[in-house]
N, C-alpha and C positions, 0 to 999 in steps of 0.2 A: 348106642346114647338116645337119650330120651330128651325132647325139648319141649317147653310149654311157652308159648307167645300169648301176649297179653294182646287183645288190639287185633279184632281178622278185618280190619277195613284194608281198603286198596294199600300202602304202606304196608302193614302187616303181609297180606297176601301176593304183592309184587316185588318186594326188597328184602325184606328181612325172614319171611318164612318161606320164599324162594331159594335164599343162600342158605338156611339150614337144611331145605329138602336135599339140594345139590351136593350137600355135606354130608347126608348119611343119615340125619336126625331121623328119630320118630316122632314128629311133628302135631301137636294139639294145640288150636286156638282157643284163647278164650274170650269170648263178647256178651255185652250188656245187652245186645241184640238176638234177643231168642227166636226171630226168624232167620236171621244171617245163621247161626249157631246151626238151627234145624238144615237149613242149604246145604252147609258144608257137611253135615251128618250125613244125608241124604246122598250126596252126590261122589263126597271122597274123594273129589283130584278138581282140577281147576286147571284153565292156561294163562300162562303170562304171556301176552303179546308184546312184544317189542317194536318198539316206532321209531324209526331213523329213517337213515337213507334206502332201508330196507326193509320187510314188516318180517319177524321172526316168532314163532309159537311154540313154546313150550309146555311141557304138562307138567304139574306137582302135584304129587299123591304117591300113595293114599294119606290123606290126613284126617283127624279127629275133631272136636269140636266140644267145647264145656259152655255151658251159660254160667256169666260170673255168679247169679244168683242161687246156683247149684251147689251150694258149701260143700257137702260130702263130695260131689264129684271134684269140685275143685281142687279139695283139700289134698285128695288122692293121687292129682295130678301132680301138683307140685310135690307131695310126697315122692314119686319118683322118677322125679325129672332132674336129668343133668345139668340143662343149662335154663333158665327164664328169663326171655327177652321183652320188652315192653315197645308198643308205639299205640298209645293210648292220649296223646295230648297232653302238656307239661300241666297244664290246669288239673289234670287228673290222676297226679302222683300222688300226692298227699293221701288221699282218699283209699288210692288202690295198695298203696302201702300198709295200711291199717288193714286192710283186706291179705295182704300178703304174709302181715305177721302173725295172723292167725294160723294159717295155713303151716308156715317155718314153723311154731311151734309143734303142729302135728307131728312135723319131721324130724325135729329134735329128738321128740319122743320117744318114736318109732325107729330112725336110723339115723343115731346122734354121730357116727363116725364117718359118713357119705358127705364127699364134698360139692359144690355148687358153685355158680353161679351166674348173677345177676344183673344185667345191662339194660338198662331204660333208652331207648332210641328213638330220642325227640328232638325238635328244632329249638333246643336253648343247650344254654351253656351247664356243663356238668350237671346232668339231668341227674345221673345215678345217684350222683349224692344228694340229692332232693328227694330221693326216692328213700334213700339209706334212712336218710333223719327222719322219715315218717314209720321206717320200719323198727326203726331203735326207740321211739318215743315213749314213754311211760313202761320198757320193758325191763325187769329185773335184770340185776348185773352177771348171774348165771346165762340166762338167756342170751344177753348180749355177749360173753364171753364166747358163746358156741359160735354166734353169728361170726365171731372176729376169727374163731380158727378156722373155720368150714365151709364159710359163702364168701367169694369173692364180690365187689361191687364196682366191677371196673367200669368206669364211661366211657362214651363214645363219640365220633361224629358220623351222622349219618348223612349221605346226600344221594336224592335220586328224586329225578320230579315224577310224580305220580298223578295224574291229570282227574278229574271228575268226570271225564268223559268213560264210559262204559267201554268194555270189547264188542263192539256192537255185532248181533247175531250169534251172539256165542251164549255160554250157561250164564246165569246173574251173577255167581261167583268169579267170574273168569277176568283178569286184569291188565290193562294197558299201562304201559310205562315207558319212559324214554331209552335208549340204548347208552346209558352212560350211569355208575353209581360207584360210591366209593363208603368204605365202611371201616375208620377208624378206630381202635379199639386200646384202651391201656393197659399196655403188656405187664405191668408190675402187678395187677391186682387182680389179674387171672387166677384161677385156680387149678382149674381142669380143660376148659375150651379153648386152648390153643393154637387150634390148626382149623377155625373154619373158612369155608372154601369161598374166596374172594372178599374177606376181609384184611386187613392190612394192621398189624402187631407194634404199637409205636412205642417209647419210653414215654416223651414227652408230650402228652395229648393237645396240650394246651393252645400251641399254635395253629395246627390243623382244627381245632373246635374252630377258634377264632375266625378262622381264615374264613371256613364255611361259611358260618354263622354271618358274618359282615360283608363278604362279597356277595355269595350266591342270596340269600337270604335277606340280608339289608337292598341288596339292589331289587331284589324280586318284590320287594314291600315296595320300595319309590317306584317300580314300572305299574303298580298296581293302584297306587294312589293316584300317580299323575294320569295314568291311560283312563284312570273310570273318569276321572275329572273330563277330560277329551273324549270322552263316550265312545271307548274303543270297548269291546266283549274280551279279546282274547291278549294273552303276553304278546305272540309273536306280531299281532298288528301293532300294539303300542310301542314294540322296542324300534318298529320302524319309524315312529314319527322323528324327525330329527331332534326337536328339540327335548325329545324323551331320553332319545340315546344321547344325547350331549349332557343331559342332568348325571343319567348312571356314569359316562365318562368321568365327571368330575367327582361324584360319590366314589368311586374305585380309586381315582387316584387319590383320594385323602385318607380313605380307608388302609391304603397301600401303604403310604407313608406313616399311619399310625403303628401298623403290622409290623413293617420293619425296624421301627424305631423302638418299642416293644420286644420285640423279639428274634432281633438281628435276624429276618428273613429277607430272603435275596430278591430284592425291587423285579428285577427281571423276570422268575421264575412267579412271582404274584403275578405281574400283568399278563404273561403268558397264560396263567388260571384265569384272569378276568377277563381276556379275550375269548377264551374258550365257553365262557360260561353265556358270553355276548350270543355266540353262535346257539347254544341250546336254548337260550330266550327265543331265537327265531323261528325253532323248533315246529313248523305249524304243524304238523300232524299230532300233534299234543293238544289241541284246542282245550288248552291249560284258562281258564276264567279267571277276571282280574279279582269277580268277586271272592272268587276261592283261595286265590293268594294275598288277597288282603285281609282275610277275614281275623275278628278279635283284635283290632288295633290297640286296645287296651293292654293285652301282653305284647304285642308288638311293640310298640312305645314306651314299655316299661325299663326300668333302668339299667337292668344287665341284658337286655337282649338285641336284638340286630341292630337298632338306629342308634340309642342311646348310649349304648356300649361304645361303640368306636367313638362316637361325640365326646365321651368322656376320656378316651385317649389322646383325643386330640388336642382339647382341653391342658392335660396332662403337659403334655412335649411342648405347647405353644404352636400347634401345627395348624396351618388353614382348615377349616371346617365348615364352610359357606356352603358348601354341595351336601354336606350331611344336614346341616341344619334344614336346608330347604326340604328336604326329605322326612327329617322330621314333622316340621310345617304341614307337610301335604298328610303325613298321618292325621293330624289333630282336623283337616279340614276335609276328611274321608265322609263324607256324610250318606253312603247306601242306607237305607231303610229296611232292606231285608238285612240287615246284619246288628242282633242288638245290642255288640260292643260298642259299635259307631255309635249307633243311636246314644247311647250312654255316655258316651263322651259328648256329644252334642249337648245335650243336656244340660249337663255341667259346664260348657262353654256358656249357653244362653244365661244358665241361673249365677254362676260366681266370675265371669270372665275369663278370658283366656287364659291369661299368666297365672291366676290358682289354677287352675286345670291342670295346666302343662306340669307344675309344679307337683301335683296330686300325683299324677300319671308316672310322670317320669323319676320322679325322687328328686330331681334338682332344684338347687336352692332357689326361691322365689324371685328374691331379689338380685339375682345375679347374673351377668351378662348373657348367660347362654338360654334361660329363659327369655331375656328382654329379645336376643336377637331372632330366637325361635316364635316369639310373640309379633314381631314385626316384620317377619316371613310370612304367616298365616295371614295377617292383615293386609299383604298386596294379595296373597291368593285368593280371600276371601272378598276384594275389589273386584275379581275377574270374574265375577259368579254372574 
């Protein structure tokens, strides 16, 4: 079995590529960085260093690599693949979908009867659906019929913290990861890749996906934005702050109430999951920088992402949401100058005010109560500067 993974960054190498290699796939990475591609080609293997109560090293390889702009090599890799996975950032799915469409056309021409699965492994809700829409866009009915018959597009939920810190003293493509991971995949949309080692196949992905996006990614963003304001550098430092820890607890309580109401999920199990997350945040070995976790607040504050999505659920069911409102306001107050998207939000606030900016970024009604509450909390945060 052959797998092609778009995105040879730390998530690609330390999580998805790691599991695919352990599952016996012949693995080829695709990346926009020719320097990274050259390193993978030259070295042919890398170490995954797991950081937990004890350090563990595993070697992944042999692996290959293809540059994204090498369309002939990319087309050949896609043509021969049994599985395509991606971890490229949700913002890049649309453009990559157009590239993938062209490669899949060649596969359609040369191997129309071979089945394939395509899975977008992103910190976003139903990312594969986003990719699929781009792959289908503008395509003729005959090509769409081929995709419908032979290409599976399962969504998934991915969970592994891979910090920016390098695996010190090793080769440039070695990667350090935490000692926890989850990969949940929609069973019903899988065509042929139903036994990836370490993955869990589920009938209804939505509860698993939103549990992870809300409780992990939402709380992670809250820690990043509040920790940055208090001059911390790392997640493990910020979560030790009593006020930040209390804010995370409140955020979790409200998000758990919303998840339980929406999906009938057991509150006790959700609370245990949240407690496990806090212990993961405390892992000092990860050296996970707040500016990495908080980057691109425009995406993180969008209407269907980790902060505003649970807020909408609370509003729908009339649930308390003050802790989530605080997290959203903290995102708008995040003014790290090294983050272009944070700077973009600050420019909008300066030019048109907080209410209009909140409405534009989140998609919430400008005159609505939620925007009013976010603006009020933002003002309190701004006063503390």
